[in-house]
MARBA-3410 file (N, C-alpha, C, O; in Angstrom, 1 decimal):
170
85.1,92.8,112.9,86.4,92.8,113.5,87.3,91.7,113.1,88.5,91.9,112.7 ~ 86.7,90.4,113.1,87.5,89.3,112.7,87.9,89.3,111.2,89.0,88.9,110.8 ~ 87.0,89.9,110.4,87.3,90.0,109.0,88.4,91.0,108.8,89.3,90.7,108.0 ~ 88.5,92.1,109.5,89.6,93.0,109.4,90.9,92.4,109.8,91.9,92.6,109.1 ~ 90.9,91.6,110.9,92.1,91.0,111.3,92.6,90.0,110.3,93.8,90.1,109.9
91.7,89.2,109.8,92.2,88.2,108.7,92.6,88.9,107.5,93.7,88.6,106.9 ~ 91.9,89.9,107.0,92.2,90.6,105.7,93.6,91.3,105.9,94.4,91.4,104.9 ~ 93.8,91.9,107.0,95.1,92.7,107.2,96.3,91.8,107.0,97.2,92.2,106.3 ~ 96.2,90.5,107.5,97.3,89.6,107.3,97.3,88.9,106.0,98.3,88.4,105.5 ~ 96.1,88.8,105.4,96.0,88.3,104.0,96.8,89.3,103.1,97.5,88.9,102.2
96.6,90.5,103.3,97.3,91.6,102.6,98.8,91.4,102.7,99.6,91.4,101.8 ~ 99.3,91.3,104.0,100.7,91.1,104.2,101.3,89.9,103.5,102.3,90.0,102.9 ~ 100.6,88.7,103.7,101.1,87.5,103.1,101.1,87.5,101.6,102.0,87.0,100.9 ~ 100.1,88.1,101.0,100.1,88.2,99.5,101.2,89.1,99.0,101.9,88.8,98.0 ~ 101.4,90.3,99.6,102.5,91.2,99.2,103.8,90.5,99.4,104.6,90.5,98.5
104.1,89.9,100.5,105.4,89.2,100.8,105.6,88.0,99.9,106.7,87.8,99.4 ~ 104.5,87.2,99.6,104.7,86.1,98.7,105.0,86.6,97.3,105.8,86.0,96.6 ~ 104.4,87.7,96.9,104.7,88.3,95.6,106.2,88.7,95.5,106.8,88.4,94.5 ~ 106.6,89.3,96.6,108.1,89.7,96.6,109.0,88.5,96.6,110.0,88.5,96.0 ~ 108.6,87.5,97.3,109.3,86.2,97.3,109.4,85.6,95.9,110.5,85.2,95.5
108.3,85.6,95.2,108.3,85.1,93.8,109.2,85.9,92.9,109.7,85.4,91.9 ~ 109.4,87.2,93.3,110.3,88.0,92.5,111.7,87.9,92.9,112.6,88.6,92.4 ~ 112.0,87.1,93.9,113.3,86.8,94.4,113.8,87.8,95.4,115.0,87.9,95.7 ~ 112.9,88.6,96.0,113.3,89.6,97.0,113.3,89.1,98.4,113.8,89.8,99.3 ~ 112.7,87.9,98.6,112.7,87.3,100.0,113.1,85.8,99.7,112.8,85.2,98.7
114.0,85.3,100.6,114.5,83.9,100.5,113.5,82.8,100.8,112.5,83.0,101.6 ~ 113.8,81.6,100.3,112.9,80.5,100.5,112.8,80.1,102.0,111.8,79.6,102.4 ~ 113.9,80.3,102.7,113.9,79.9,104.1,113.2,80.9,105.0,112.9,80.6,106.2 ~ 113.0,82.1,104.5,112.4,83.2,105.3,110.9,83.3,105.1,110.2,83.7,106.0 ~ 110.4,83.0,103.9,109.0,83.3,103.6,108.0,82.4,104.4,106.9,82.8,104.5
108.4,81.2,104.9,107.5,80.5,105.7,107.0,81.2,106.9,105.9,80.9,107.4 ~ 107.7,82.1,107.4,107.3,82.8,108.7,106.0,83.5,108.5,105.1,83.3,109.3 ~ 105.8,84.4,107.5,104.6,85.1,107.3,103.5,84.1,106.9,102.3,84.4,107.2 ~ 103.8,83.1,106.1,102.8,82.1,105.7,102.2,81.4,106.9,101.0,81.1,107.0 ~ 103.1,81.0,107.8,102.6,80.3,109.0,101.8,81.2,109.9,100.8,80.8,110.4
102.3,82.5,110.0,101.5,83.4,110.8,100.2,83.7,110.2,99.1,83.7,110.9 ~ 100.1,84.1,109.0,98.8,84.4,108.3,97.9,83.2,108.2,96.7,83.3,108.5 ~ 98.5,82.1,107.9,97.7,80.9,107.9,97.1,80.5,109.3,96.0,80.1,109.4 ~ 98.0,80.7,110.3,97.5,80.5,111.7,96.4,81.5,112.1,95.5,81.1,112.8 ~ 96.6,82.8,111.8,95.6,83.8,112.2,94.3,83.4,111.5,93.2,83.4,112.2
94.3,83.2,110.2,93.1,82.9,109.5,92.5,81.6,110.0,91.2,81.4,110.0 ~ 93.3,80.6,110.4,92.8,79.4,110.9,92.1,79.6,112.3,91.0,79.1,112.5 ~ 92.7,80.4,113.1,92.0,80.8,114.4,90.7,81.5,114.2,89.7,81.3,114.9 ~ 90.7,82.4,113.2,89.4,83.2,112.9,88.4,82.2,112.4,87.2,82.2,112.9 ~ 88.8,81.2,111.6,87.8,80.2,111.0,87.3,79.4,112.2,86.1,79.1,112.2
88.2,78.9,113.1,87.7,78.1,114.2,86.7,78.8,115.1,85.8,78.3,115.5 ~ 87.0,80.1,115.3,86.1,80.9,116.1,84.7,81.0,115.5,83.7,80.9,116.1 ~ 84.8,81.3,114.1,83.5,81.4,113.4,82.7,80.1,113.4,81.5,80.1,113.5 ~ 83.4,79.0,113.2,82.7,77.7,113.1,82.3,77.1,114.4,81.2,76.5,114.5 ~ 83.1,77.3,115.5,82.8,76.6,116.7,82.5,77.6,117.9,82.3,77.1,119.0
82.6,78.9,117.7,82.3,79.8,118.8,80.9,79.9,119.1,80.0,79.4,118.5 ~ 80.6,80.6,120.2,79.3,80.8,120.7,78.5,81.5,119.6,79.0,82.5,118.9 ~ 77.3,81.0,119.3,76.4,81.6,118.3,76.7,81.2,116.9,76.2,81.8,116.0 ~ 77.5,80.2,116.7,77.8,79.7,115.4,76.5,79.3,114.7,75.7,78.6,115.3 ~ 76.4,79.7,113.5,75.2,79.4,112.7,75.7,79.1,111.2,76.9,79.1,110.9
74.7,78.9,110.4,75.0,78.5,109.0,75.9,79.6,108.3,76.9,79.2,107.6 ~ 75.6,80.9,108.5,76.4,81.9,107.9,77.9,81.9,108.5,78.8,82.1,107.7 ~ 78.0,81.7,109.8,79.4,81.8,110.3,80.2,80.5,109.9,81.4,80.6,109.7 ~ 79.5,79.4,109.8,80.2,78.2,109.4,80.6,78.3,107.9,81.7,77.9,107.5 ~ 79.8,78.9,107.1,80.1,79.2,105.7,81.3,80.1,105.6,82.3,79.9,104.9
81.3,81.2,106.4,82.5,82.1,106.5,83.7,81.4,106.9,84.8,81.7,106.4 ~ 83.6,80.5,107.9,84.7,79.7,108.3,85.3,78.8,107.2,86.5,78.7,107.0 ~ 84.4,78.1,106.5,84.8,77.3,105.4,85.6,78.1,104.3,86.6,77.6,103.8 ~ 85.1,79.3,104.0,85.8,80.1,103.0,87.1,80.6,103.6,88.1,80.7,102.8 ~ 87.1,81.0,104.8,88.4,81.4,105.4,89.5,80.3,105.4,90.6,80.6,105.3
89.0,79.1,105.6,90.0,78.0,105.6,90.6,77.8,104.2,91.7,77.2,104.1 ~ 90.0,78.3,103.1,90.6,78.2,101.8,92.0,79.0,101.9,93.0,78.6,101.3 ~ 91.9,80.2,102.5,93.1,81.0,102.7,94.1,80.3,103.6,95.3,80.2,103.3 ~ 93.6,79.9,104.8,94.5,79.2,105.8,95.3,78.1,105.2,96.5,78.1,105.4 ~ 94.6,77.2,104.6,95.3,76.0,104.0,96.3,76.4,102.9,97.4,75.8,102.8
96.0,77.4,102.1,96.9,77.9,101.1,98.2,78.3,101.7,99.3,77.9,101.3 ~ 98.1,79.2,102.7,99.3,79.8,103.3,100.1,78.8,104.1,101.3,78.8,104.1 ~ 99.4,77.9,104.8,100.1,76.9,105.6,100.8,75.9,104.6,101.9,75.4,104.9 ~ 100.1,75.6,103.5,100.7,74.7,102.5,102.0,75.3,101.9,103.0,74.6,101.7 ~ 101.9,76.6,101.6,103.1,77.3,101.1,104.3,77.1,102.1,105.4,76.8,101.7
104.0,77.4,103.4,105.0,77.3,104.4,105.6,75.9,104.5,106.8,75.7,104.6 ~ 104.7,74.9,104.5,105.2,73.5,104.6,106.0,73.1,103.4,107.0,72.4,103.5 ~ 105.6,73.6,102.2,106.4,73.3,101.0,107.8,73.9,101.1,108.7,73.2,100.6 ~ 107.9,75.0,101.7,109.2,75.6,101.8,110.1,74.8,102.7,111.3,74.7,102.5 ~ 109.5,74.3,103.8,110.3,73.5,104.8,110.6,72.1,104.2,111.7,71.6,104.5
109.6,71.5,103.5,109.8,70.2,103.0,110.5,70.0,101.7,111.0,69.0,101.3 ~ 110.6,71.1,100.9,111.2,71.1,99.6,110.3,70.5,98.5,110.7,70.2,97.4 ~ 109.0,70.4,98.8,108.0,69.9,97.8,108.0,70.9,96.6,108.3,72.1,96.7 ~ 107.6,70.3,95.5,107.6,71.1,94.2,106.4,72.0,94.0,106.4,72.8,93.1 ~ 105.4,71.8,94.8,104.2,72.7,94.7,103.1,72.2,93.9,102.1,72.9,93.7
103.2,71.1,93.2,102.2,70.6,92.3,100.9,70.3,93.1,99.8,70.6,92.6 ~ 101.0,69.8,94.3,99.8,69.5,95.1,99.1,70.8,95.4,97.8,70.9,95.4 ~ 99.8,71.8,95.8,99.3,73.1,96.1,98.7,73.7,94.9,97.6,74.4,94.9 ~ 99.3,73.5,93.7,98.7,74.0,92.5,97.3,73.4,92.2,96.4,74.1,91.8 ~ 97.2,72.1,92.4,95.9,71.4,92.2,94.9,71.9,93.2,93.7,72.1,92.9
95.3,72.1,94.5,94.4,72.7,95.5,94.0,74.1,95.1,92.8,74.4,95.3 ~ 94.9,74.8,94.5,94.6,76.2,94.0,93.5,76.1,93.0,92.6,77.0,92.9 ~ 93.5,75.1,92.1,92.4,75.0,91.1,91.1,74.8,91.8,90.1,75.4,91.5 ~ 91.1,73.9,92.8,89.9,73.6,93.6,89.3,74.9,94.2,88.1,75.2,94.1 ~ 90.2,75.7,94.7,89.8,77.0,95.4,89.4,78.0,94.3,88.4,78.7,94.5
90.1,78.1,93.2,89.7,79.0,92.1,88.3,78.7,91.6,87.5,79.6,91.4 ~ 88.0,77.4,91.5,86.6,77.0,91.0,85.6,77.3,92.1,84.5,77.8,91.8 ~ 85.9,77.0,93.3,85.0,77.3,94.5,84.7,78.8,94.6,83.6,79.1,94.9 ~ 85.7,79.6,94.3,85.5,81.1,94.5,84.6,81.7,93.4,84.1,82.8,93.7 ~ 84.4,81.0,92.3,83.5,81.6,91.3,82.1,81.7,91.7,81.5,82.8,91.6
81.4,80.6,92.2,80.1,80.8,92.7,80.0,81.7,94.0,79.0,82.4,94.2 ~ 81.0,81.7,94.8,81.1,82.6,95.9,81.0,84.1,95.4,80.2,84.9,96.0 ~ 81.8,84.4,94.4,81.8,85.7,93.9,80.5,86.0,93.2,79.9,87.1,93.4 ~ 79.9,85.1,92.5,78.7,85.3,91.8,77.5,85.6,92.8,76.7,86.5,92.6 ~ 77.5,84.8,93.9,76.5,85.0,94.9,76.7,86.4,95.6,75.7,87.1,95.8
77.9,86.7,95.9,78.2,88.0,96.5,77.8,89.2,95.7,77.2,90.1,96.1 ~ 78.1,89.1,94.4,77.8,90.2,93.5,76.2,90.2,93.2,75.7,91.3,93.0 ~ 75.6,89.1,93.2,74.1,89.0,92.9,73.4,89.8,94.0,72.4,90.4,93.7 ~ 73.8,89.7,95.3,73.1,90.3,96.4,73.7,91.7,96.8,73.2,92.3,97.7 ~ 74.8,92.1,96.2,75.5,93.3,96.6,74.6,94.5,96.4,74.0,94.7,95.4
74.6,95.3,97.5,73.9,96.6,97.4,74.6,97.8,98.0,74.2,98.9,97.8 ~ 75.7,97.5,98.7,76.5,98.5,99.3,77.9,98.5,98.7,78.3,97.5,98.1 ~ 78.7,99.6,98.8,80.1,99.5,98.3,80.9,98.4,98.9,81.7,97.7,98.2 ~ 80.7,98.1,100.2,81.5,97.0,100.8,81.1,95.7,100.3,82.0,94.8,100.1 ~ 79.8,95.5,100.0,79.4,94.2,99.4,79.9,94.0,98.0,80.3,92.9,97.6
79.9,95.1,97.2,80.4,95.1,95.9,82.0,94.8,95.9,82.5,94.0,95.1 ~ 82.7,95.4,96.9,84.1,95.2,97.0,84.3,93.7,97.3,85.2,93.1,96.7 ~ 83.5,93.1,98.2,83.7,91.7,98.6,83.5,90.8,97.4,84.3,89.9,97.2 ~ 82.5,91.0,96.7,82.2,90.2,95.5,83.3,90.3,94.5,83.8,89.3,93.9 ~ 83.8,91.5,94.2,84.9,91.7,93.3,86.2,91.2,93.8,87.0,90.7,93.0
86.4,91.2,95.1,87.6,90.6,95.7,87.5,89.0,95.5,88.6,88.5,95.2 ~ 86.4,88.4,95.6,86.3,87.0,95.3,86.6,86.7,93.8,87.3,85.7,93.5 ~ 86.2,87.6,92.9,86.6,87.4,91.5,88.1,87.5,91.4,88.8,86.6,90.8 ~ 88.7,88.5,92.0,90.2,88.7,92.0,90.9,87.5,92.6,91.9,87.0,92.0 ~ 90.4,87.0,93.8,91.1,85.9,94.4,91.0,84.6,93.5,91.9,83.8,93.5
89.8,84.4,92.9,89.7,83.3,92.0,90.7,83.3,90.9,91.3,82.3,90.5 ~ 90.9,84.5,90.3,91.9,84.6,89.3,93.3,84.3,89.8,94.1,83.7,89.1 ~ 93.6,84.8,91.0,95.0,84.6,91.5,95.2,83.1,91.8,96.2,82.6,91.5 ~ 94.2,82.5,92.4,94.3,81.0,92.6,94.5,80.2,91.3,95.2,79.3,91.3 ~ 93.7,80.7,90.3,93.9,80.0,89.0,95.3,80.2,88.5,95.9,79.3,87.9
95.9,81.4,88.7,97.3,81.6,88.3,98.2,80.7,89.0,99.2,80.2,88.4 ~ 98.0,80.5,90.3,98.8,79.6,91.1,98.7,78.2,90.5,99.7,77.5,90.4 ~ 97.5,77.8,90.1,97.3,76.5,89.5,98.1,76.4,88.2,98.9,75.4,88.0 ~ 98.0,77.4,87.4,98.7,77.4,86.1,100.2,77.3,86.3,101.0,76.7,85.6 ~ 100.7,78.1,87.3,102.1,78.2,87.5,102.7,76.9,88.2,103.7,76.4,87.8
102.0,76.4,89.2,102.5,75.3,90.0,102.2,73.9,89.4,103.1,73.0,89.3 ~ 101.0,73.7,88.9,100.6,72.4,88.5,100.8,72.2,87.0,101.1,71.1,86.5 ~ 100.6,73.3,86.2,100.8,73.2,84.8,102.1,73.8,84.3,102.4,73.8,83.1 ~ 102.9,74.3,85.2,104.2,74.9,84.9,104.2,75.9,83.8,105.1,76.0,82.9 ~ 103.2,76.8,83.8,103.2,77.9,82.9,104.2,79.0,83.4,104.3,79.2,84.6
104.8,79.7,82.4,105.9,80.7,82.8,105.2,82.0,83.2,105.4,83.0,82.5 ~ 104.5,82.0,84.3,103.8,83.3,84.6,104.2,83.7,86.1,103.4,84.3,86.8 ~ 105.4,83.4,86.5,105.8,83.7,87.8,105.7,85.2,88.1,105.2,85.7,89.1 ~ 106.3,86.0,87.2,106.3,87.5,87.4,104.9,88.1,87.4,104.6,88.9,88.2 ~ 104.1,87.7,86.5,102.7,88.1,86.4,102.0,87.8,87.7,101.2,88.6,88.2
102.1,86.5,88.1,101.5,86.1,89.3,102.0,86.8,90.5,101.2,87.2,91.4 ~ 103.3,87.1,90.6,103.9,87.9,91.7,103.3,89.3,91.8,102.9,89.7,92.8 ~ 103.2,90.0,90.6,102.7,91.3,90.6,101.2,91.3,90.9,100.7,92.3,91.6 ~ 100.5,90.3,90.5,99.1,90.2,90.8,98.9,90.0,92.3,98.0,90.6,92.9 ~ 99.7,89.1,92.9,99.6,88.9,94.3,99.9,90.2,95.1,99.1,90.5,96.1
100.9,90.9,94.7,101.2,92.2,95.4,100.0,93.2,95.3,99.6,93.7,96.3 ~ 99.5,93.3,94.1,98.4,94.3,93.9,97.1,93.8,94.7,96.5,94.7,95.3 ~ 96.8,92.6,94.6,95.7,92.1,95.4,95.9,92.2,96.9,95.0,92.4,97.6 ~ 97.2,92.0,97.3,97.5,92.1,98.7,97.1,93.5,99.2,96.6,93.6,100.3 ~ 97.4,94.5,98.4,97.1,95.9,98.8,95.6,96.1,98.7,95.1,96.7,99.7
95.0,95.8,97.6,93.6,96.2,97.4,92.6,95.3,98.0,91.5,95.8,98.3 ~ 92.9,94.0,98.2,91.8,93.2,98.8,92.1,92.7,100.2,91.3,92.1,100.8 ~ 93.3,93.1,100.7,93.7,92.7,102.0,94.1,93.8,102.9,93.4,94.2,103.8 ~ 95.3,94.4,102.6,95.9,95.3,103.5,95.0,96.5,103.8,94.7,96.8,104.9 ~ 94.6,97.3,102.7,93.9,98.5,102.9,92.5,98.2,103.5,92.1,98.9,104.5
91.7,97.3,102.9,90.4,97.1,103.6,90.5,96.5,105.0,89.7,96.8,105.8 ~ 91.5,95.6,105.2,91.7,95.1,106.6,92.0,96.2,107.5,91.4,96.2,108.6 ~ 92.8,97.1,107.2,93.2,98.2,108.1,92.0,99.1,108.3,91.7,99.5,109.4 ~ 91.2,99.4,107.2,90.0,100.2,107.4,89.0,99.6,108.3,88.3,100.3,109.0 ~ 88.8,98.3,108.2,87.9,97.6,109.1,88.4,97.7,110.5,87.6,97.9,111.4
89.7,97.5,110.7,90.3,97.5,112.1,90.1,98.8,112.8,89.9,98.9,114.0 ~ 90.2,99.9,112.0,90.1,101.3,112.6,88.7,101.8,112.6,88.4,102.9,113.0 ~ 87.7,101.0,112.1,86.3,101.4,112.1,86.0,102.4,111.0,84.9,103.0,111.1 ~ 86.8,102.5,110.0,86.5,103.5,108.9,85.4,102.9,108.0,84.8,103.6,107.3 ~ 85.3,101.6,107.9,84.3,100.9,107.1,83.6,99.8,107.9,82.7,99.1,107.4
END
């Protein structure tokens, strides 16, 4: 249930951030969804880490959820502060590298379609965070490619699976 909640809004924020990078949403408006999605994923992470029955698996899930939380909250703060995003870019490299062994572990033990989807999603997220690093910290001219990647991943790794989890279809 918590995974569905978090993924649903990860989908929304990735889609909207992609549209923002394409100039379809203004700089002053995009922080709203980033604060909301970052806040939701932060609350999910706190519940997993500190809720009743917290164990090693739930704390690991919380730590990984916080990668998303901090990314979205940082985007929102950058829009309010006018920061250039280089710090977020370097954080994105940290996350991209972190996501590689997460993906490898998930794919190594995957035996169901949902487990394979999760492992492949971590591969996709690692690539997207790497693109943010290249765009923000290394100033590579890949804004449009990154935007379309974010939109596609928002649909395929967030919105649709999040919704399906929320309605009990998976």
